[in-house]
C-alpha positions in Angstrom: -11.5 -29.1 -35.9 -9.0 -31.4 -34.3 -9.6 -34.1 -31.7 -8.9 -33.6 -28.0 -5.8 -35.8 -28.4 -4.3 -33.9 -31.3 -1.1 -32.0 -30.2 -2.3 -29.0 -32.2 -5.0 -28.3 -29.7 -2.7 -28.5 -26.6 -2.7 -25.1 -24.9 -0.8 -24.8 -21.7 -2.4 -21.5 -20.6 -4.0 -22.6 -17.3 -2.8 -21.2 -14.0 -0.6 -24.1 -13.1 1.0 -24.1 -16.5 1.6 -20.4 -16.7 3.1 -20.4 -13.2 5.2 -23.5 -13.8 8.8 -23.0 -12.5 7.5 -19.9 -10.7 4.5 -19.2 -8.5 0.8 -20.0 -8.7 -1.7 -17.8 -6.8 -5.2 -18.7 -5.8 -7.6 -15.9 -4.5 -10.2 -17.1 -2.1 -9.0 -20.6 -2.5 -11.7 -22.4 -0.5 -14.4 -21.0 -2.8 -13.0 -23.3 -5.6 -14.7 -26.6 -6.5 -13.3 -29.7 -4.9 -11.6 -30.9 -8.1 -9.4 -27.8 -8.1 -8.3 -28.7 -4.5 -7.5 -32.2 -5.7 -5.3 -30.8 -8.4 -3.4 -28.9 -5.7 -2.8 -32.2 -3.9 -1.5 -33.8 -7.1 0.7 -30.8 -7.8 2.3 -30.7 -4.3 2.6 -34.5 -3.8 3.3 -35.9 -7.3 4.5 -32.8 -9.0 2.0 -33.3 -11.9 -1.1 -31.6 -13.1 -3.6 -32.8 -15.7 -2.9 -31.5 -19.2 -5.8 -30.2 -21.3 -7.8 -32.7 -23.4 -6.4 -36.2 -23.5 -2.8 -35.4 -23.1 -1.9 -37.0 -19.8 -0.1 -34.9 -17.2 2.4 -32.0 -17.1 5.3 -31.8 -14.7 5.1 -28.8 -12.4 7.5 -27.3 -10.0 6.0 -24.2 -8.4 5.2 -22.4 -5.2 1.5 -22.3 -4.6 0.2 -19.2 -2.7 -3.4 -19.2 -1.7 -5.5 -16.6 0.1 -8.5 -17.1 2.3 -10.5 -15.3 5.0 -10.3 -16.7 8.5 -13.9 -18.0 8.7 -13.5 -20.2 5.5 -10.1 -21.4 6.7 -11.5 -22.5 10.0 -14.4 -24.3 8.3 -12.0 -26.0 5.8 -9.7 -27.0 8.6 -12.5 -28.5 10.7 -13.5 -30.9 7.9 -11.6 -34.2 8.3 -12.0 -35.0 4.6 -9.5 -32.2 3.9 -6.6 -33.8 5.8 -4.6 -34.5 2.6 -4.7 -30.8 1.8 -4.0 -29.7 5.3 -0.8 -31.8 5.5 0.5 -29.7 2.6 -0.5 -26.3 3.8 1.8 -23.9 5.5 -0.2 -21.1 7.1 1.1 -17.6 7.0 -1.0 -15.2 9.0 0.1 -12.0 7.3 -1.8 -9.5 9.3 -1.0 -11.1 12.6 2.7 -11.3 11.8 2.7 -7.6 10.7 1.0 -6.6 13.9 3.4 -8.8 15.9 6.5 -7.3 14.4 5.1 -3.8 15.0 4.4 -4.6 18.6 7.9 -6.0 19.0 9.6 -3.0 17.5 7.7 -0.6 19.8 7.9 -2.8 22.9 11.6 -3.4 22.5 12.2 0.4 22.1 10.1 1.1 25.2 11.9 -1.5 27.3 15.4 -0.4 26.2 14.5 3.3 26.2 15.5 3.7 22.6 13.6 4.9 19.5 11.8 3.2 16.6 12.9 3.8 13.0 10.1 4.5 10.6 10.2 1.9 7.8 9.2 4.5 5.2 10.9 7.8 6.3 13.7 6.3 8.3 12.9 8.9 10.9 13.6 7.9 14.5 10.4 8.0 16.6 9.4 7.5 20.2 7.7 4.1 20.9 4.0 4.4 20.4 2.6 3.6 23.8 -1.0 4.1 22.6 -0.5 1.3 20.1 1.1 -0.9 22.7 -1.8 -0.4 25.1 -4.4 -1.1 22.3 -2.9 -4.6 22.0 -2.3 -5.3 25.6 -5.8 -4.2 26.8 -7.2 -7.0 24.7 -6.1 -9.4 27.5 -6.7 -7.0 30.4 -3.1 -5.9 30.7 -3.5 -2.3 31.8 -1.8 0.3 34.0 1.3 -0.7 35.8 1.1 -4.3 34.6 1.9 -3.2 31.0 5.6 -2.5 31.7 6.1 -5.9 33.2 4.3 -7.6 30.3 6.5 -5.8 27.7 9.6 -6.9 29.6 8.4 -10.5 29.7 7.6 -10.6 26.0 11.0 -9.2 25.0 12.9 -11.5 27.4 10.9 -14.6 26.3 11.4 -14.0 22.6 15.1 -13.0 23.0 15.7 -16.3 24.8 13.8 -18.2 22.0 16.1 -16.5 19.5 19.1 -17.5 21.4 17.9 -21.2 21.2 17.6 -20.7 17.4 13.8 -21.2 17.7 11.7 -19.7 15.0 9.9 -16.6 16.4 6.4 -15.8 15.2 3.3 -14.2 16.6 2.4 -17.6 18.0 5.6 -18.0 20.0 4.3 -16.3 23.2 0.8 -17.4 24.0 -0.5 -14.3 25.9 0.7 -12.0 23.1 -0.8 -14.4 20.5 -4.1 -14.1 22.2 -3.9 -10.3 22.4 -3.0 -10.0 18.7 -5.8 -12.2 17.5 -8.3 -10.3 19.6 -7.0 -7.0 18.4 -7.4 -8.1 14.8 -11.0 -9.3 15.4 -11.7 -6.0 17.1 -10.3 -4.0 14.2 -12.5 -6.0 11.7 -15.6 -5.2 13.8 -14.7 -1.5 13.9 -14.1 -1.4 10.1 -17.3 -3.3 9.4 -19.4 -0.8 11.4 -17.9 2.0 9.3 -18.1 0.5 5.7 -21.1 -1.7 5.8 -24.8 -0.8 5.4 -26.1 0.7 8.6 -29.2 2.8 9.5 -27.4 4.6 12.2 -23.7 5.5 12.7 -22.4 7.5 15.7 -20.6 10.8 15.0 -17.1 9.2 15.1 -18.1 6.5 12.6 -19.8 9.0 10.3 -16.6 11.1 10.3 -14.5 8.0 9.5 -16.9 7.0 6.7 -16.8 10.4 5.2 -13.0 10.4 5.3 -12.9 7.0 3.6 -15.2 8.1 0.8 -13.2 11.3 0.2 -10.0 9.2 0.1 -11.5 6.9 -2.5 -12.6 9.8 -4.7 -9.2 11.5 -4.4 -7.6 8.2 -5.6 -9.7 8.0 -8.7 -12.7 5.9 -7.7 -16.2 6.9 -8.8 -19.2 7.2 -6.6 -20.6 3.9 -7.8 -17.8 2.1 -5.8 -19.1 3.3 -2.5 -22.8 4.0 -3.0 -23.7 0.6 -1.7 -22.3 1.5 1.7 
């Protein structure tokens, strides 16, 4: 056996070392112990991470991508002791941005009386008014008010683009609120379908059955979904 300081025991097989000069990915990052978060601070600020054993530090130059659910992120953000980490985090709300871009595509097509090109089939489709309404009704935009709201959104974001401002789902506050409420509503709907429940209404039962059938068709066994 060699001592911890012997170069023959140095194995650079940790996540930071494997992802050096590339990308490091953390799943459910805020479930990690505090020392791992401290290592992230050192990596982003000083560009070094501890080497195994007694070998000092290793230079690192990587992009760190971390995933978290919204509840844990809000809890982490509310703790003032995490300020050092927060200063180095750039939040990317993937689901919100995707919903935002979809809304823009359909709203712009609706306002300009054009069609939306399907990203997969490249087929030109009519704007999906049902989808637009499902977002807008989250902030009580219904009926005749919907057309004016869509025009306001497109005009506001077009002007922001002209000013070379970065456009995101947070750019227009009413739409930001609608998107966030839509996402929360979607989570609740899915939860009622896939989680344990003594009673499901007919629609939820049908959706549950379709979900199970889809899993089985894609090679999953019954043990994957029996807990539901």
